[in-house]
C-alpha beads as a LAMMPS data file, in Angstrom:
LAMMPS data file: protein, C-alpha beads

85 atoms
84 bonds

1 atom types
1 bond types

-500.0 500.0 xlo xhi
-500.0 500.0 ylo yhi
-500.0 500.0 zlo zhi

Masses

1 110.0

Atoms # bond

1 1 1 -15.077 189.993 480.585
2 1 1 -14.251 186.853 478.640
3 1 1 -15.530 186.607 475.104
4 1 1 -17.433 183.555 473.905
5 1 1 -15.940 181.606 471.064
6 1 1 -18.272 181.417 468.122
7 1 1 -18.713 178.063 466.431
8 1 1 -20.397 177.551 463.090
9 1 1 -23.301 175.940 464.910
10 1 1 -23.742 178.863 467.284
11 1 1 -23.636 181.381 464.449
12 1 1 -26.228 179.372 462.527
13 1 1 -28.504 179.192 465.574
14 1 1 -28.192 182.924 466.288
15 1 1 -29.081 183.699 462.670
16 1 1 -32.140 181.427 462.724
17 1 1 -33.341 182.820 466.058
18 1 1 -32.802 186.377 464.827
19 1 1 -34.649 185.685 461.563
20 1 1 -37.623 184.096 463.331
21 1 1 -37.836 186.952 465.828
22 1 1 -37.489 189.570 463.117
23 1 1 -40.243 187.898 461.089
24 1 1 -42.629 188.097 464.052
25 1 1 -42.968 184.307 464.358
26 1 1 -42.853 184.260 468.201
27 1 1 -40.600 181.193 468.443
28 1 1 -40.209 179.406 471.756
29 1 1 -37.386 177.229 473.027
30 1 1 -38.948 173.809 472.267
31 1 1 -39.818 174.796 468.683
32 1 1 -36.384 176.296 468.056
33 1 1 -34.663 173.276 469.627
34 1 1 -36.570 170.924 467.350
35 1 1 -35.984 173.081 464.264
36 1 1 -32.244 173.375 464.959
37 1 1 -31.825 169.834 466.331
38 1 1 -30.282 170.936 469.628
39 1 1 -31.382 170.854 473.252
40 1 1 -33.778 173.294 474.855
41 1 1 -30.935 174.289 477.201
42 1 1 -28.768 175.248 474.198
43 1 1 -31.518 177.475 472.796
44 1 1 -32.045 179.042 476.229
45 1 1 -28.339 179.883 476.394
46 1 1 -28.452 181.323 472.858
47 1 1 -31.434 183.553 473.684
48 1 1 -29.708 184.668 476.885
49 1 1 -26.520 185.410 474.915
50 1 1 -28.445 187.470 472.357
51 1 1 -30.199 189.420 475.083
52 1 1 -27.369 189.878 477.588
53 1 1 -24.238 190.070 475.425
54 1 1 -25.546 191.324 472.078
55 1 1 -28.151 193.704 473.538
56 1 1 -31.050 192.118 471.675
57 1 1 -34.388 193.535 472.891
58 1 1 -35.931 190.092 473.439
59 1 1 -38.941 189.506 475.642
60 1 1 -41.309 186.587 476.077
61 1 1 -45.011 186.853 475.298
62 1 1 -47.094 184.610 477.537
63 1 1 -50.101 185.317 475.320
64 1 1 -48.358 184.112 472.142
65 1 1 -46.104 181.641 473.975
66 1 1 -42.917 182.795 472.295
67 1 1 -40.131 185.339 472.113
68 1 1 -40.259 188.622 470.221
69 1 1 -38.236 191.766 469.629
70 1 1 -39.578 194.840 471.413
71 1 1 -38.005 197.093 468.766
72 1 1 -36.021 196.814 465.532
73 1 1 -32.709 195.077 466.021
74 1 1 -29.610 194.665 463.843
75 1 1 -27.770 191.484 464.815
76 1 1 -24.683 192.109 462.706
77 1 1 -23.927 195.539 464.148
78 1 1 -24.128 194.220 467.704
79 1 1 -22.157 191.093 466.819
80 1 1 -19.400 193.217 465.285
81 1 1 -19.286 195.448 468.385
82 1 1 -19.086 192.386 470.627
83 1 1 -16.318 190.686 468.667
84 1 1 -14.229 193.791 468.054
85 1 1 -15.199 195.597 471.238

Bonds

1 1 1 2
2 1 2 3
3 1 3 4
4 1 4 5
5 1 5 6
6 1 6 7
7 1 7 8
8 1 8 9
9 1 9 10
10 1 10 11
11 1 11 12
12 1 12 13
13 1 13 14
14 1 14 15
15 1 15 16
16 1 16 17
17 1 17 18
18 1 18 19
19 1 19 20
20 1 20 21
21 1 21 22
22 1 22 23
23 1 23 24
24 1 24 25
25 1 25 26
26 1 26 27
27 1 27 28
28 1 28 29
29 1 29 30
30 1 30 31
31 1 31 32
32 1 32 33
33 1 33 34
34 1 34 35
35 1 35 36
36 1 36 37
37 1 37 38
38 1 38 39
39 1 39 40
40 1 40 41
41 1 41 42
42 1 42 43
43 1 43 44
44 1 44 45
45 1 45 46
46 1 46 47
47 1 47 48
48 1 48 49
49 1 49 50
50 1 50 51
51 1 51 52
52 1 52 53
53 1 53 54
54 1 54 55
55 1 55 56
56 1 56 57
57 1 57 58
58 1 58 59
59 1 59 60
60 1 60 61
61 1 61 62
62 1 62 63
63 1 63 64
64 1 64 65
65 1 65 66
66 1 66 67
67 1 67 68
68 1 68 69
69 1 69 70
70 1 70 71
71 1 71 72
72 1 72 73
73 1 73 74
74 1 74 75
75 1 75 76
76 1 76 77
77 1 77 78
78 1 78 79
79 1 79 80
80 1 80 81
81 1 81 82
82 1 82 83
83 1 83 84
84 1 84 85
């Protein structure tokens, strides 16, 4: 499996997404894209990366129209495992 290269921008986006999810804000892709000044496609890829590569328990709530964590999640532990793994 090839490892993604982390840029400063990607790390910043992952941190913001993680913080918003952890705070129970139910962010969605358009809001995150606007907040982070990137495309909706970029945010979609970031959410997919968090979920599929960093094992983030992310689901989408149609009721609240945003993403949320289904359980507690520690980004840094998973990120370390991914990078060093």
